[in-house]
C-alpha positions in Angstrom: -35.4 11.4 5.9 -33.3 12.4 9.2 -29.4 11.3 8.6 -28.9 10.7 12.6 -26.2 8.3 13.5 -24.4 7.9 10.8 -21.1 6.5 12.5 -19.2 4.0 10.0 -20.0 3.0 6.4 -22.7 0.5 6.9 -24.8 3.5 8.4 -24.0 5.6 5.4 -25.1 2.8 2.7 -27.8 2.3 4.6 -28.9 5.9 3.8 -28.3 5.9 0.6 -30.7 2.6 0.0 -33.1 4.2 1.8 -33.2 7.3 -0.8 -32.9 4.9 -3.7 -34.8 1.5 -3.7 -38.5 1.6 -3.8 -40.9 -1.2 -3.5 -40.9 -3.7 -6.3 -37.3 -3.4 -7.1 -34.8 -6.0 -7.6 -31.4 -5.8 -5.3 -28.7 -7.7 -4.2 -26.7 -8.2 -1.1 -23.3 -9.8 -2.2 -22.1 -10.6 1.4 -25.0 -10.9 3.7 -23.1 -11.9 6.9 -25.2 -11.0 10.1 -27.8 -10.1 7.8 -28.3 -5.9 8.7 -28.0 -5.0 4.8 -30.4 -7.7 3.8 -33.3 -7.0 6.2 -33.4 -3.6 5.1 -33.4 -4.6 1.8 -35.9 -6.6 2.3 -37.8 -4.0 3.8 -37.4 -1.5 1.1 -38.6 -3.4 -1.7 -41.8 -4.7 -0.3 -43.6 -7.7 -0.8 -43.5 -6.9 -5.1 -39.7 -6.8 -4.7 -37.3 -9.4 -4.7 -33.5 -9.6 -2.7 -30.8 -12.0 -3.6 -28.4 -12.9 -0.8 -25.0 -14.7 -0.9 -22.5 -16.0 1.1 -20.2 -18.6 1.5 -20.8 -19.5 5.6 -23.9 -21.4 6.3 -23.6 -19.5 9.7 -23.7 -16.3 8.1 -27.1 -17.7 5.8 -28.7 -19.0 9.2 -28.2 -15.7 11.1 -29.9 -13.5 8.3 -32.4 -16.5 7.9 -33.1 -16.2 11.5 -33.3 -12.1 11.0 -35.6 -12.6 8.3 -37.9 -14.6 9.9 -38.2 -12.2 13.0 -39.5 -9.4 11.1 -41.6 -11.6 8.7 -39.9 -10.6 5.7 -38.4 -14.2 4.5 -40.7 -14.3 1.9 -38.9 -11.3 0.1 -35.7 -13.2 0.1 -33.5 -15.9 -1.6 -30.8 -17.0 0.0 -27.7 -18.4 -1.5 -24.6 -20.3 -0.4 -22.3 -19.4 -2.9 -19.8 -16.9 -3.3 -20.2 -13.3 -4.8 -18.5 -14.0 -8.1 -21.2 -16.4 -9.1 -23.8 -13.9 -8.7 -24.6 -13.5 -12.1 -25.1 -17.4 -12.3 -28.5 -16.2 -10.5 -29.0 -12.7 -11.8 -30.4 -12.2 -15.6 -32.1 -9.2 -14.9 -30.7 -5.9 -13.8 -30.5 -4.8 -10.9 -31.2 -1.5 -8.8 -28.9 -2.1 -5.7 -25.7 -4.3 -5.0 -24.3 -4.3 -1.7 -20.8 -5.2 -0.9 -19.5 -5.6 2.9 -16.2 -6.7 2.4 -13.5 -8.5 5.2 -15.2 -11.5 7.6 -18.0 -12.2 9.2 -18.5 -10.2 12.7 -17.7 -12.5 15.5 -16.7 -15.7 13.0 -13.7 -17.0 11.9 -11.5 -14.2 10.5 -9.8 -16.6 8.0 -13.3 -16.9 6.2 -13.2 -13.5 4.4 -13.8 -12.2 0.8 -10.8 -12.1 -1.2 -9.2 -9.5 -4.3 -10.0 -11.8 -7.3 -13.5 -12.7 -6.0 -14.4 -9.5 -5.1 -13.1 -8.0 -8.5 -15.3 -10.6 -10.4 -18.5 -9.7 -8.4 -18.0 -5.9 -8.8 -17.5 -6.7 -12.7 -20.5 -8.4 -12.9 -22.7 -6.2 -10.9 -21.5 -3.0 -13.0 -22.5 -5.2 -16.1 -25.8 -6.1 -14.0 -27.1 -2.8 -12.9 -29.9 -0.7 -13.7 -29.7 3.2 -14.8 -30.0 5.0 -11.3 -28.7 2.1 -9.7 -26.4 2.2 -7.1 -23.1 -0.4 -6.0 -22.2 0.1 -2.3 -19.0 -1.2 -1.0 -18.3 -1.4 2.6 -14.5 -1.2 2.8 -12.3 -2.5 5.5 -8.4 -2.6 5.5 -7.7 -3.2 9.4 -7.4 -7.0 8.6 -4.7 -8.8 6.8 -5.2 -8.5 3.4 -8.1 -5.4 4.0 -5.3 -3.3 1.9 -4.7 -5.8 -1.2 -8.4 -5.9 -1.4 -9.2 -2.0 -1.3 -6.6 -1.6 -4.1 -8.5 -3.7 -6.4 -11.4 -1.8 -5.3 -9.9 1.2 -6.1 -8.7 0.3 -9.4 -11.9 -1.2 -10.4 -13.5 2.1 -9.3 -11.1 4.5 -10.5 -11.3 2.9 -14.3 -15.4 3.5 -14.7 -16.3 5.8 -17.5 -17.5 9.4 -16.0 -19.6 9.6 -18.5 -21.4 6.4 -17.2 -20.8 6.2 -14.1 -20.5 8.4 -10.5 -18.0 6.9 -8.4 -17.5 8.3 -4.7 -15.1 7.0 -1.8 -16.4 8.8 1.5 -14.7 8.0 5.0 -14.8 9.5 8.2 -12.0 12.1 9.0 -12.7 12.0 12.7 -11.4 8.2 12.9 -8.6 5.8 12.8 -7.4 5.4 9.3 -8.3 1.4 9.6 -11.9 2.5 9.9 -14.1 1.3 7.6 -15.1 3.1 4.7 -17.8 3.5 1.8 -17.2 3.4 -1.8 -20.4 4.3 -4.1 -20.7 3.8 -7.8 -23.9 5.3 -9.5 -25.0 4.6 -13.0 -26.0 7.7 -14.6 -30.0 7.6 -15.4 -30.7 6.8 -19.0 -30.8 10.2 -21.2 -28.7 12.3 -18.8 -25.4 10.9 -19.3 -23.0 13.6 -19.6 -21.1 14.0 -23.4 -17.2 15.0 -23.2 -17.7 18.6 -22.1 -20.9 18.8 -20.7 -21.6 19.5 -16.8 -23.6 19.2 -14.1 -26.2 21.8 -13.4 -27.3 21.8 -9.4 -31.1 22.3 -8.7 -32.6 24.0 -6.1 -33.6 21.0 -4.0 -29.7 19.9 -4.9 -28.5 22.7 -3.6 -30.7 23.1 -0.1 
């Protein structure tokens, strides 16, 4: 796998999804938008997998549906016109990955956007429904009105996750504007590999390379 052209939070999120999601997995796109994340997830899970994708705007669902049909991936995806804070109504089993792309629909109505309260609720549900070794990926945008308030909520949520059960990362580009989007990555530790309070992680040879 080659890490080429990773400019921005979404390409970095896609890099991690390609590393972790496999055929047959159940995954969630909590904010499908234009369908970029949904299409990648549908490709990765294969015919045996399933993608649940959410958005409150019909325009976003229409764009996503069209993109999936063009790629022949529509049978792998369930599209739901609903807020991401309702995801546990549709999902009763643990998922391999949850993808959040916060803010508003590109080229859409900027007043319709994710909000701190609903995003926090969705993240808490994703935390409870995440499989061991699974990922929660959140692309954060602070450059629009309300973006900093939403980031404060995401930061507080991720910062108090138990380090014995989760790894939580913030990744941003140092040679971009402070308002550029960045990625928050949360990994649930694999079963049997969760650390005790005094344990440390030893890097394998493949990890060091």
